[in-house]
N, C-alpha and C positions, 0 to 999 in steps of 0.2 A: 411631300408624301401624302398620299390619300389618307384621310382620317379613318376610313374603314379598315385599312391595313393596321393602323395603330390600335384601333379598338378591338380587333379580333386576334391579331398575331402576337401582340405584346403579352396578353394573358397566357397564350399558348406557351411562349418561351419561358415565362415566369413559372408556370406549372412544371415545365420540363426541368428547370433548374432546381426548384424546390423538391421535386420528387426524385431527384437523382436519375434522370433519364427515364422515368416512368416506373422504376422498380418500387418506389414507395407507394404509388397509387395501386400498382398491381398487387402488392402484398396486403394493402388495405382492403381491396375488393375481395381477395381470397379469404381474409379473416372475417370480414363482415357478412359475406353472403355464403360462406362455407363451400365455395366451389374450388375445383382443382386449378392447377397452374394454366392449363389451356384456356378455359373460359375466363379466368381472371385476366389473362393477357389480352384477350379479345375485348373485354369490357373496358379495361384500362386504355387500350388503343383508341376505342371509340370516344372515351371521355377526353383524351388528349387531342384528338383530331377534330373535335366538335367545332372549335372556332374556325378552323380552316374550311371545313365543309359548309358552315353557315356563311362564310364570306363568299364562297364560290356560288352557292345557291341563291343568295338573297341580295346580290348587288343591285338589281333593279328595284327591289322593294325598299332597300335602304336609301336609294337615290330619291324615291318618291317621298320618303319621310324627311330626308335632310335638306332637299332643295327648298321647301318653304321656309325652313329656319335659316337658310343661307349659311350653312356650315361647310359648304364646299370650298370656301375661300380660306379655311384654316390650314 
């Protein structure tokens, strides 16, 4: 399995499990920033999807970093 998948998607699934499907993060955002449920849901979704978006956008950049360290064989 590609190490980029492990590096980005494992924290995503850990966050999902720890936050009970995103509800914990959504309530935290609502209480900390004093926003309603709509904006809190949007912000929580962005926080939870950040690893997946970063994986999709930066595969080439990560390859440039990892190839010199020879981490592609892991």
